[in-house]
C-alpha positions in Angstrom: 19.5 -36.3 9.0 21.5 -33.0 9.7 24.0 -31.7 7.2 27.0 -31.0 7.9 30.3 -28.2 6.7 33.3 -28.5 8.0 36.0 -26.2 7.3 39.2 -25.3 8.0 39.9 -21.4 7.6 42.8 -19.1 9.7 43.4 -22.3 11.9 39.8 -22.7 12.9 37.2 -25.4 12.8 34.0 -23.9 11.6 30.4 -26.2 11.6 27.3 -25.6 10.4 24.6 -28.3 10.7 21.6 -28.0 9.1 18.3 -30.2 9.6 16.1 -31.0 7.6 13.6 -32.5 10.1 13.6 -29.3 12.4 11.6 -27.0 12.0 13.2 -24.3 11.2 13.8 -23.3 7.9 17.6 -23.8 6.7 18.1 -20.0 5.8 17.5 -19.5 9.7 19.2 -22.3 10.6 22.2 -20.9 8.6 21.9 -17.4 10.1 21.5 -18.1 13.6 24.3 -20.3 13.8 26.6 -17.8 11.6 25.6 -15.3 14.2 26.3 -17.5 17.3 29.5 -18.4 16.2 30.2 -14.9 15.2 29.1 -13.6 18.8 30.9 -16.0 20.6 34.5 -15.8 19.3 34.7 -19.0 17.1 34.1 -16.5 13.9 37.4 -13.6 14.4 35.8 -10.2 13.5 37.8 -10.0 9.8 37.3 -13.9 9.5 36.4 -14.5 5.7 32.9 -16.5 5.5 33.0 -19.2 2.5 31.4 -17.6 -0.8 27.7 -17.9 -0.7 27.5 -20.7 -3.6 30.7 -22.6 -1.9 28.6 -22.6 1.4 25.3 -23.6 -0.7 27.4 -26.4 -2.0 28.9 -27.4 1.1 25.6 -27.8 2.9 23.8 -28.9 -0.4 21.3 -25.7 -0.5 20.3 -23.9 -3.0 22.4 -20.8 -3.2 19.4 -18.3 -2.9 18.9 -20.0 0.5 22.9 -19.1 1.7 22.1 -15.5 0.1 18.9 -15.3 2.2 20.7 -15.8 5.4 23.8 -13.2 4.3 21.6 -10.7 3.8 19.8 -11.0 7.1 23.3 -11.0 8.9 24.4 -8.0 6.7 21.1 -6.5 8.2 22.0 -7.6 11.4 25.4 -6.1 11.5 26.8 -9.3 11.9 28.6 -9.8 8.5 29.6 -7.0 5.9 29.9 -7.5 2.1 33.0 -5.7 0.6 32.1 -6.6 -3.0 34.6 -9.0 -5.0 37.1 -9.1 -2.1 34.3 -11.7 -0.1 31.9 -11.3 3.2 33.4 -10.9 6.0 32.3 -10.8 9.8 32.0 -7.7 10.8 33.3 -5.7 14.5 30.4 -6.3 17.1 29.9 -3.9 19.7 30.0 -0.1 20.3 29.8 1.8 17.2 33.8 3.7 18.5 34.8 -0.7 18.8 33.1 -1.1 15.4 35.5 2.0 13.4 38.2 0.6 15.6 38.0 -2.7 14.4 37.9 -1.5 10.3 40.1 1.2 10.9 42.6 -2.0 12.2 41.6 -4.5 9.4 42.1 -1.9 7.0 45.8 -1.3 8.4 46.7 -4.7 8.2 45.9 -5.1 4.7 47.4 -1.9 3.7 50.7 -3.3 5.6 50.3 -6.6 4.2 50.2 -5.0 0.7 53.1 -2.6 0.8 54.8 -5.9 2.4 55.3 -4.3 5.9 56.6 -7.0 7.7 54.4 -8.0 11.3 56.5 -7.0 13.6 57.2 -4.0 12.0 54.0 -2.9 11.3 52.9 -3.6 15.4 55.7 -1.1 16.3 54.1 1.6 13.9 50.8 1.0 15.4 52.7 1.1 18.7 54.5 4.1 18.5 51.3 6.0 16.8 49.4 4.6 20.3 52.0 6.2 22.1 52.0 9.8 20.5 48.2 9.5 20.5 48.2 8.5 24.2 51.3 10.7 25.2 53.0 7.4 26.7 
């Protein structure tokens, strides 16, 4: 009988199914499913994953099992841990794409922290891109 974790974050439905009778260890099932969902875009870049304890509790697994899956995902570059801020889906693709995505995420966080509205933040980005690309 599978254990199922359903959660809705950022208006996205996330589903993980752990099959206890399956030959694959539970940590590997968690790792493979999160990796596939990140690769396919179901979990977008910057998506904040549940805490190790929260996900373990939802799935009925030991925290060490989920921690092992998260460590493997981090080693694979699928997720990144930002200390007390949490664990997020990392940018995939080339180093340049990852750097641009990380910069965009930092800019968005800074703009929000400063109280700048989305429209004004987008306008600032467009202006900076026009200046950089000469359009």
